C-alpha positions in Angstrom: 54.3 106.4 75.5 56.9 106.5 78.2 60.5 105.4 77.9 59.6 102.3 79.9 56.9 101.4 77.4 59.5 101.8 74.6 61.9 99.5 76.3 59.1 96.9 76.9 58.2 97.1 73.2 61.8 96.6 72.3 62.1 93.6 74.6 59.1 92.0 72.8 60.9 92.3 69.5 64.2 91.0 71.0 62.4 88.0 72.3 61.2 87.3 68.7 64.8 87.6 67.5 65.9 85.1 70.1 63.2 82.6 69.2 64.0 83.0 65.5 67.7 82.5 66.0 67.2 79.4 68.2 64.9 77.9 65.6 67.4 78.6 62.8 70.3 77.2 64.8 68.2 74.1 65.6 67.4 73.6 61.9 71.1 73.9 61.1 72.3 71.3 63.6 69.3 69.0 63.6 68.4 69.2 67.3 66.9 71.8 69.6 69.2 74.6 70.6 68.7 76.3 73.9 67.7 80.0 73.4 70.0 80.9 76.3 73.0 79.2 74.8 76.2 81.3 74.3 75.9 80.9 70.5 72.4 82.3 70.4 73.3 85.1 72.9 76.2 86.1 70.7 74.2 86.0 67.5 71.4 88.1 69.1 74.0 90.6 70.4 75.5 90.8 66.9 72.1 91.5 65.4 71.2 94.2 67.9 74.7 95.9 67.7 74.7 95.8 63.9 72.1 98.5 63.7 68.9 96.5 64.3 68.7 98.0 67.8 68.5 101.5 66.4 66.0 100.3 63.9 63.8 98.8 66.6 64.1 102.0 68.7 63.1 104.1 65.7 60.2 101.7 64.8 58.8 101.8 68.3 59.2 105.6 68.8 58.1 106.7 65.3 54.6 107.5 66.4 55.8 109.3 69.5 57.3 112.7 68.7 57.7 113.7 72.4 60.4 111.1 73.0 
């Protein structure tokens, strides 16, 4: 698996995080929240920077010892 494939796999997981955070925010406020809103972007950045990003990278590359 190339580095590009790893990044694409990570993007798929990040898209799931964005969708989950938008859904949770919508449930909290009682109306749909745009996944591109600043509050969702900030929350996703917080999640990724809190160590989840490293976890995703390790998860995606675990089966690829050459990377």
